[in-house]
N, C-alpha and C positions, 0 to 999 in steps of 0.2 A: 268595662274591665273589672270592676269591683266584684261582679258575680262570676267572673271567669275562673276556670280551673285549667292549669297548665301543667306540662310535663317536661322533664329534662333528666339527664343522667348526671349524677354528681361524681366527678372524677375521684380517683383514689388519691391518697395523701401526697405522693410524689409527682403527680401529674402536672405538667406545665399548664394545663387548662384549669386547674383548681382555682387560682386567684380570680380569673375572669368569671368563672361560673359563680363563685361566691359574691362577686360584685353584681352580677346579673340578678341573683336572688335577693340581694339587699334592695335593689331598685324595684323588682317585680312584686315581692311578697306584700308590701304595704298597699299595692294597687289592685290586688286580686283576691279571690276567695281561697286560693290554695295552689300548691305545687305538689305533684305526685310523680311516682316512678314505679313502673312495673318491671323494669329490668332489661327491656329489649327495645332498641330504637324503632325497629320496624313495627312492633306492636303499638308503641306510643303514637307513631304516625298514623297507623290504621285507626286508632282511637280518636284522633282528630277528625279523620274522614267520617267516622261513625257519629261524631258529635258528643262523644264522651268527654273529650278534652276540647278546650277552645284553642289551644296552641301547643307547640312543642319546639324546643330548640336544644341543640347540643353541639359541642365541639369534639374533635378528636375521633370521629367515627371512621370506620372503614366502609367502603362501598357496599360490602355484603351485609353490614349492620343495618343499612337503611334502604337498600334497593327495592325490596318488595313493598315496604311501607310507602316509599315515594310514589310508586306506581298507583297504589290504592288511593293515596291522598290526592294525587293529581286527577285521577279519574272521578273522584268525588267532588272536584271543584275547589279544593283547598288552594290557598296561595302558598307557594313554596319558593324560597330564595336562598342563596348562599348567605352566610353570616356577613361576609364582606360583599356588598352589592356588585363589586367587580370580580368576585371570585367564582369558583366552580365547586358546586356542592360535592361531587364525587371525588374530585382531586384534593380539595381542601379538608373534607370531612367535617364541615361546619354548616348547619342548616337551621333555618327558621321556617316553621310551617304553622299556618293558622287558618281558621275560617275567615271568609271574606269580611264580615263585620268587625272582626278583631284584629286583622293583620296589621293595619297601619299603626294603631296605638301600641300593640304588642311589640312589633319590630322596632319601633322607636325606643321603647323602654330597654329592650335587649341591646340595641346598637348604641345606646347613649353612654358609651364608656368614656 
């Protein structure tokens, strides 16, 4: 994890998802090499598939924000789950995606709220 680079979207100031994302960052940043953002969830997911990022998570997404990236990441063998293990990625708009070696540790940090 300490050498991993991860990606997320940081919600705008009035977003209901901002507090949770800031808590995620507080848990993740000390455990990894960095967190980045290009500005499009589908691109971030594709970058996980390409090995440029080790993982991606975000809340508050629309299906069209991530659909293409989800297909690319799944085809590349990435592990993808809803933020809530009982949830639905497209319906809830919350996703965790990572390479196989990182997924378990990464998802535990993100879900450990």
